[in-house]
C-alpha positions as CSV (number, residue, x, y, z in Angstrom):
1,E,0.0,0.0,0.0
2,L,2.8,2.4,0.9
3,A,4.7,1.5,-2.2
4,E,1.7,2.5,-4.4
5,V,1.5,5.9,-2.6
6,V,5.2,6.5,-3.1
7,S,5.0,5.6,-6.8
8,Q,2.2,8.2,-7.2
9,L,4.2,10.8,-5.3
10,K,7.1,10.3,-7.7
11,L,4.9,11.5,-10.5
12,L,4.4,14.9,-8.8
13,P,6.7,17.9,-9.4
14,L,8.3,17.6,-6.0
15,S,11.7,19.1,-5.5
16,E,12.6,16.3,-3.1
17,L,11.0,13.1,-1.9
18,E,12.5,11.4,1.2
19,T,11.1,8.1,2.5
20,G,12.1,5.6,5.2
21,G,12.8,8.4,7.7
22,H,13.6,12.1,7.4
23,T,16.8,14.1,7.9
24,V,16.8,17.2,10.1
25,S,18.3,19.2,7.3
26,L,15.3,18.5,5.1
27,F,12.8,19.7,7.8
28,L,14.8,22.9,8.4
29,Q,14.8,23.9,4.7
30,Q,11.0,24.0,4.5
31,D,8.6,27.0,4.5
32,M,5.9,24.9,6.2
33,I,5.6,21.4,7.6
34,V,2.3,19.4,7.4
35,A,2.5,16.5,9.7
36,S,0.4,13.3,9.5
37,P,-1.9,12.7,12.5
38,G,0.2,9.7,13.5
39,V,3.3,11.9,14.0
40,P,3.7,13.3,17.5
41,F,4.0,17.1,17.4
42,S,6.4,16.8,20.3
43,L,9.1,15.3,18.1
44,E,12.5,17.0,18.6
45,V,12.9,17.7,14.9
46,L,9.5,19.5,14.9
47,D,10.6,21.5,17.9
48,Q,13.7,22.5,16.0
49,A,11.6,23.7,13.1
50,R,9.3,25.7,15.3
51,A,12.3,27.3,17.0
52,R,13.2,28.6,13.5
53,D,9.7,29.9,13.0
54,I,8.8,27.2,10.5
55,P,5.0,26.6,10.9
56,V,4.1,23.0,11.8
57,I,0.5,22.2,11.1
58,G,-1.8,19.3,10.3
59,E,-3.8,18.5,7.2
60,I,-7.1,19.7,8.6
61,E,-5.6,23.0,9.5
62,L,-4.2,23.3,6.0
63,A,-7.6,22.6,4.4
64,S,-9.4,25.0,6.8
65,R,-7.3,27.9,5.6
66,F,-8.7,27.7,2.1
67,V,-12.3,26.3,2.7
68,K,-15.0,28.9,2.4
69,V,-18.0,27.0,3.7
70,P,-19.0,26.6,7.4
71,L,-17.4,23.8,9.3
72,I,-18.6,21.4,11.9
73,G,-15.9,19.8,14.0
74,L,-16.6,16.7,16.1
75,T,-14.3,14.9,18.4
76,G,-14.5,12.4,21.4
77,T,-13.0,9.1,22.4
78,N,-15.9,7.1,21.0
79,G,-18.7,7.5,18.5
80,K,-17.1,10.1,16.2
81,T,-17.4,8.1,13.0
82,T,-21.0,7.1,13.7
83,T,-22.0,10.7,14.5
84,V,-20.3,12.4,11.5
85,T,-21.8,9.8,9.2
86,L,-25.3,10.4,10.7
87,L,-24.8,14.2,10.4
88,G,-23.9,13.8,6.7
89,E,-27.2,11.8,6.2
90,I,-29.2,14.4,8.1
91,F,-27.9,17.4,6.1
92,N,-28.1,15.6,2.8
93,A,-31.8,14.7,3.6
94,A,-32.4,18.3,4.4
95,G,-31.1,19.3,0.9
96,C,-27.6,20.5,2.0
97,K,-24.6,19.2,0.1
98,A,-22.4,18.3,3.0
99,F,-18.8,17.0,2.9
100,V,-18.0,14.3,5.5
101,G,-14.3,13.8,6.1
102,G,-11.3,14.0,8.4
103,N,-10.4,11.1,10.7
104,I,-13.2,9.0,9.0
105,G,-10.9,8.5,6.1
106,T,-11.5,11.2,3.5
107,P,-8.9,14.0,3.7
108,A,-10.3,17.5,4.4
109,V,-8.3,18.9,1.5
110,D,-10.7,17.0,-0.8
111,M,-13.2,19.8,-0.1
112,L,-11.0,21.9,-2.2
113,L,-11.4,19.9,-5.4
114,P,-12.7,22.1,-8.2
115,D,-16.5,22.2,-8.9
116,A,-17.3,20.1,-5.8
117,G,-20.0,22.5,-4.7
118,W,-19.9,21.7,-1.0
119,E,-22.2,23.8,1.2
120,L,-20.9,22.6,4.5
121,G,-18.0,20.6,5.9
122,I,-18.4,18.0,8.6
123,L,-15.1,16.8,10.1
124,E,-14.3,14.0,12.4
125,L,-11.3,15.0,14.4
126,S,-9.0,12.8,16.5
127,S,-6.9,14.2,19.3
128,F,-3.9,13.8,17.1
129,Q,-5.4,16.0,14.4
130,L,-6.4,18.6,16.9
131,E,-2.7,18.9,18.0
132,G,-2.0,20.2,14.5
133,M,-4.6,23.1,14.7
134,V,-3.5,26.7,14.7
135,D,-6.4,28.9,13.4
136,F,-9.0,26.2,12.8
137,R,-12.5,27.6,13.7
138,P,-15.5,25.4,13.4
139,R,-18.9,27.1,13.5
140,V,-20.2,24.3,15.7
141,A,-17.9,22.0,17.7
142,V,-19.0,18.8,19.4
143,I,-17.3,16.7,22.1
144,L,-19.0,13.4,22.6
145,N,-17.0,12.0,25.5
146,V,-13.5,11.9,26.9
147,T,-12.3,8.6,28.4
148,P,-8.8,7.1,28.7
149,D,-7.3,6.3,25.3
150,H,-4.0,6.6,23.5
151,Q,-2.2,6.3,26.8
152,D,0.9,5.4,24.8
153,R,0.9,8.9,23.4
154,Y,-0.3,11.3,26.2
155,A,1.5,11.8,29.5
156,D,-1.7,11.6,31.5
157,E,-5.5,12.0,31.2
158,D,-5.3,15.8,31.6
159,A,-3.1,16.0,28.5
160,Y,-5.6,14.0,26.5
161,L,-8.5,16.1,27.8
162,A,-6.6,19.3,26.8
163,A,-6.1,17.9,23.3
164,K,-9.9,17.3,22.9
165,M,-10.9,20.7,24.4
166,S,-8.5,22.5,22.0
167,I,-11.2,22.2,19.4
168,M,-12.7,25.4,20.8
169,K,-9.6,27.5,21.1
170,K,-10.3,29.7,18.0
171,Q,-14.1,29.8,18.3
172,Q,-15.9,33.1,19.0
173,R,-19.1,34.0,20.9
174,S,-21.3,33.5,17.9
175,D,-20.1,29.8,17.6
176,Y,-21.3,26.8,19.6
177,L,-19.6,24.1,21.6
178,L,-21.8,21.1,22.3
179,L,-20.8,19.0,25.3
180,N,-22.2,15.7,26.5
181,I,-22.6,16.3,30.2
182,D,-23.3,12.6,30.9
183,D,-19.5,12.4,30.7
184,E,-18.1,13.5,34.1
185,Q,-15.1,15.3,32.6
186,L,-17.2,17.2,30.1
187,E,-19.8,18.2,32.8
188,I,-17.0,19.8,34.7
189,Q,-15.8,21.6,31.6
190,Y,-19.3,22.8,30.8
191,R,-19.8,24.3,34.2
192,K,-16.5,26.3,33.9
193,L,-17.2,27.4,30.4
194,E,-20.8,28.5,31.1
195,K,-19.5,30.9,33.8
196,R,-16.9,32.3,31.5
197,W,-19.5,32.8,28.7
198,L,-21.9,34.5,31.0
199,N,-19.1,36.8,32.2
200,G,-18.7,37.9,28.6
201,E,-15.5,36.2,27.6
202,E,-14.8,35.7,23.9
203,I,-15.4,32.0,23.8
204,S,-18.0,29.8,22.0
205,R,-21.4,29.3,23.6
206,P,-21.3,26.1,25.6
207,L,-24.5,24.0,25.1
208,P,-25.1,20.8,27.1
209,F,-26.9,17.6,26.0
210,S,-27.8,14.5,28.0
211,C,-29.5,11.1,27.9
212,R,-29.7,11.0,31.7
213,T,-30.6,14.4,33.1
214,T,-33.4,16.8,32.3
215,L,-31.9,20.2,31.3
216,N,-33.5,23.6,31.1
217,L,-31.0,24.6,28.5
218,G,-29.7,22.3,25.8
219,G,-31.1,18.9,24.7
220,N,-32.3,15.7,26.3
221,F,-33.1,12.2,24.9
222,L,-35.0,10.5,27.7
223,D,-37.3,7.5,27.2
224,Q,-38.5,7.9,23.6
225,C,-38.5,11.7,23.5
226,I,-36.1,14.4,22.5
227,S,-36.7,17.7,24.1
228,Y,-34.6,20.9,23.6
229,H,-34.4,24.5,24.5
230,L,-31.7,26.7,22.9
231,H,-30.9,29.8,21.0
232,G,-30.3,29.2,17.3
233,E,-29.2,31.4,14.5
234,G,-29.9,35.1,15.2
235,G,-30.7,34.4,18.9
236,K,-34.1,32.8,18.0
237,V,-35.4,30.6,20.8
238,I,-35.9,27.0,19.7
239,S,-37.9,24.8,22.1
240,A,-40.0,21.6,21.7
241,K,-40.5,18.0,22.7
242,I,-40.7,15.3,20.0
243,T,-41.5,11.6,20.2
244,V,-38.9,9.4,18.5
245,P,-40.0,6.2,16.8
246,A,-38.3,2.9,17.4
247,L,-34.6,3.0,16.5
248,K,-32.5,0.4,14.6
249,V,-29.5,0.9,16.8
250,V,-29.2,0.1,20.5
251,G,-27.5,1.5,23.6
252,E,-27.4,4.8,25.4
253,H,-24.2,5.7,23.5
254,N,-26.1,5.6,20.2
255,R,-28.9,7.8,21.6
256,S,-26.3,10.2,22.8
257,N,-24.7,10.3,19.3
258,M,-28.1,10.9,17.7
259,L,-28.9,13.7,20.2
260,A,-25.6,15.4,19.4
261,A,-26.4,15.2,15.6
262,F,-29.9,16.4,16.2
263,M,-28.7,19.4,18.2
264,V,-26.3,20.4,15.5
265,G,-29.1,20.3,13.0
266,L,-31.3,22.5,15.2
267,I,-28.5,25.1,15.3
268,Y,-28.4,25.2,11.5
269,G,-32.2,25.5,11.4
270,L,-33.0,22.1,9.9
271,E,-36.6,20.8,10.1
272,P,-36.9,18.4,13.1
273,K,-39.3,16.1,11.3
274,V,-36.6,15.5,8.6
275,M,-34.0,14.8,11.2
276,I,-36.2,12.4,13.2
277,S,-36.9,10.4,10.0
278,V,-33.2,10.0,9.4
279,L,-32.6,8.9,13.0
280,A,-35.3,6.3,12.7
281,S,-33.8,4.8,9.5
282,F,-30.2,5.0,10.6
283,A,-28.8,1.4,10.9
284,G,-25.4,2.3,12.4
285,L,-22.0,1.5,11.0
286,A,-20.1,-1.6,10.0
287,H,-17.8,-3.0,12.8
288,R,-19.7,-1.0,15.5
289,L,-22.1,-3.4,17.3
290,E,-22.8,-4.9,13.9
291,Y,-25.1,-8.0,14.1
292,V,-23.6,-10.8,12.1
293,S,-25.7,-13.9,12.5
294,R,-27.4,-16.4,14.8
295,V,-25.8,-19.8,14.8
296,A,-27.2,-22.6,16.9
297,G,-29.1,-20.1,19.0
298,I,-26.0,-17.9,19.6
299,D,-25.9,-14.3,18.3
300,Y,-22.5,-13.1,17.0
301,V,-21.8,-9.4,17.0
302,N,-18.9,-7.6,15.4
303,D,-17.7,-4.5,17.4
304,S,-14.1,-4.5,16.0
305,K,-14.1,-0.7,16.1
306,A,-14.1,-0.8,19.9
307,T,-10.3,-0.2,20.4
308,N,-10.5,1.2,23.9
309,I,-12.0,0.2,27.3
310,D,-14.8,2.7,27.3
311,A,-16.1,1.5,23.9
312,V,-16.1,-2.1,25.2
313,A,-18.0,-1.1,28.3
314,K,-20.7,0.6,26.2
315,A,-21.0,-2.4,24.0
316,I,-21.4,-4.8,27.0
317,V,-24.2,-2.8,28.6
318,S,-26.1,-2.7,25.3
319,F,-27.1,-6.4,25.6
320,E,-29.7,-8.0,27.9
321,Q,-28.5,-11.5,27.1
322,P,-25.3,-13.0,28.7
323,V,-22.2,-12.1,26.8
324,V,-19.1,-14.1,25.9
325,L,-16.5,-11.4,25.3
326,L,-13.6,-11.7,22.9
327,L,-11.1,-9.2,24.3
328,G,-7.6,-8.7,23.0
329,G,-5.2,-7.7,20.2
330,R,-2.3,-5.2,20.6
331,D,-2.5,-3.3,23.8
332,K,-2.5,0.5,23.8
333,G,-1.9,0.9,27.5
334,A,-5.5,0.0,28.5
335,R,-6.7,-0.7,32.0
336,F,-8.8,-3.8,31.5
337,A,-9.5,-4.0,35.2
338,D,-11.7,-0.9,34.8
339,L,-14.3,-3.3,33.2
340,E,-14.7,-5.4,36.3
341,N,-17.5,-3.4,37.8
342,I,-19.8,-3.9,34.8
343,L,-18.9,-7.5,33.9
344,G,-20.8,-9.2,36.8
345,G,-24.2,-10.4,35.7
346,R,-23.5,-9.5,32.1
347,V,-20.5,-11.4,30.9
348,R,-20.5,-15.2,31.1
349,E,-16.8,-15.5,30.1
350,I,-14.0,-13.5,28.6
351,V,-11.8,-15.1,25.9
352,P,-8.5,-13.2,25.9
353,F,-6.6,-13.3,22.6
354,G,-3.6,-12.0,20.7
355,E,-0.7,-10.1,22.2
356,A,-2.7,-8.7,25.1
357,A,-4.1,-12.0,26.2
358,E,-1.8,-12.4,29.2
359,L,-2.4,-8.9,30.3
360,V,-6.2,-9.5,30.2
361,V,-5.9,-12.6,32.3
362,R,-3.8,-10.8,34.9
363,Q,-6.2,-7.9,35.2
364,L,-9.5,-9.9,35.0
365,P,-8.6,-13.4,36.3
366,H,-12.1,-14.1,37.7
367,F,-13.7,-13.8,34.2
368,C,-11.2,-15.8,32.2
369,A,-11.8,-19.5,32.2
370,G,-8.2,-20.5,31.9
371,I,-8.3,-19.8,28.1
372,K,-5.8,-17.7,26.2
373,A,-6.3,-17.7,22.4
374,A,-3.3,-17.0,20.3
375,N,-5.4,-15.3,17.6
376,L,-8.9,-14.3,16.6
377,Q,-9.7,-17.6,15.0
378,E,-8.9,-19.5,18.2
379,A,-10.9,-16.9,20.2
380,V,-14.0,-17.4,18.0
381,M,-13.8,-21.2,18.4
382,A,-13.4,-20.9,22.2
383,G,-16.2,-18.4,22.4
384,T,-18.5,-20.7,20.5
385,R,-17.7,-23.5,22.9
386,L,-18.3,-21.4,26.0
387,A,-21.6,-19.7,24.8
388,H,-25.1,-21.1,25.5
389,P,-28.1,-20.8,23.2
390,G,-29.5,-17.3,23.8
391,D,-26.0,-15.8,24.5
392,V,-24.1,-13.2,22.5
393,V,-20.5,-13.8,21.3
394,L,-19.2,-10.3,21.2
395,L,-16.0,-9.2,19.5
396,S,-15.2,-6.0,21.3
397,P,-11.5,-6.2,21.6
398,G,-10.5,-3.0,23.4
399,C,-7.2,-3.1,21.6
400,A,-5.6,-2.2,18.3
401,S,-5.6,-4.8,15.6
402,F,-2.0,-4.6,14.5
403,D,-0.8,-7.8,16.1
404,E,-2.7,-9.8,13.5
405,F,-4.5,-7.4,11.1
406,S,-3.8,-4.2,9.2
407,N,-6.7,-2.3,10.8
408,Y,-10.0,-2.8,12.7
409,K,-11.9,-3.3,9.5
410,Q,-9.8,-6.2,8.4
411,R,-10.2,-7.7,11.8
412,G,-14.0,-7.2,11.7
413,N,-14.3,-8.7,8.2
414,A,-12.2,-11.7,9.4
415,F,-14.6,-12.2,12.3
416,I,-17.6,-12.1,10.0
417,S,-16.1,-14.6,7.7
418,M,-15.4,-17.0,10.6
419,V,-19.0,-16.7,11.8
420,H,-20.3,-17.5,8.3
421,K,-18.2,-20.6,8.2
422,L,-19.8,-21.6,11.5
423,E,-23.2,-21.2,9.8
424,G,-22.2,-23.9,7.3
425,Q,-21.4,-26.3,10.1
426,D,-24.7,-25.7,12.0
């Protein structure tokens, strides 16, 4: 894959192309450096460049300097891809040609292609991408949640939170910052920001949303109703309560994602009935609590996109049936022991697999039945043996996939293929 990219780069009129590592002299000769999200901005060579007043930015920042349409920026530990996808469907259903890109896989610079005709940009932003922002200013920013992740990159949880909160650093009072106050960290941030905004500081207007608490300002999704009270474009008060029909996706986390998308649409003046219709038809994403099949009375669910502990926890509580959990892969510094409080009464057994198997066993010994699977194939077979009819075998690995696969999609597709082979044996 990299060889193909390099061959394409060689066709461009580049003065110099350096691969397999970079020399300091090359960096220090540049007018600007655009770093990939996977490159830590704390690298010494980038510090040297900044010391010489050479700008170091990310690709999103580069695109935002040339884009003329309003931007929505969305970040969080989990749910980003689902929510930006849903936002794209909502705006397109409302007749707005919306670009969806960023961390979801489509570069933001693609908005600049000629004759694209985009009316709005919806960008999924990782904490890594936010590190590369300088003047990026979204009209509406959304933070879905902040839970421990990328502990191999950030010194502590405060540093990770600061990276997420930086989405608002260039916003102004006419802009909005939507915060999920069901997240303890974000509730604290909301209370602080609300005081600052009421005191007249030049920051974006903080707006809370919740699936647990009734709010006088902001939005709620409680039972089967969305209620809201906010000031939209031009200060117009928007307030109503709407019944939501049965949804195709399960779990509080999905309702929270939907509420966030709905609130963004309200700010932009979209018709609530149109948005509710999209919510009702939205089936979720591949590799995120994706139902695969029922074999011999056992349900198999692919949640390969769950690469951190919070995502695993949200997946587990989405099911009423007993769960056999396939947990493992390449560890990212996760605290598997944090799952212990929610496992009891929900998880029948854990099948640890991959490089992290031993770590899972050490941290959750009471839930591992003496099994350590070397790979996903062994984990699926072990999970099938342990599960009873009526159970769920859930691949929600809580780890990166790189010990066995190129990415979480390849891992999820492999799981699906393994389950389909089980169908043939049933």
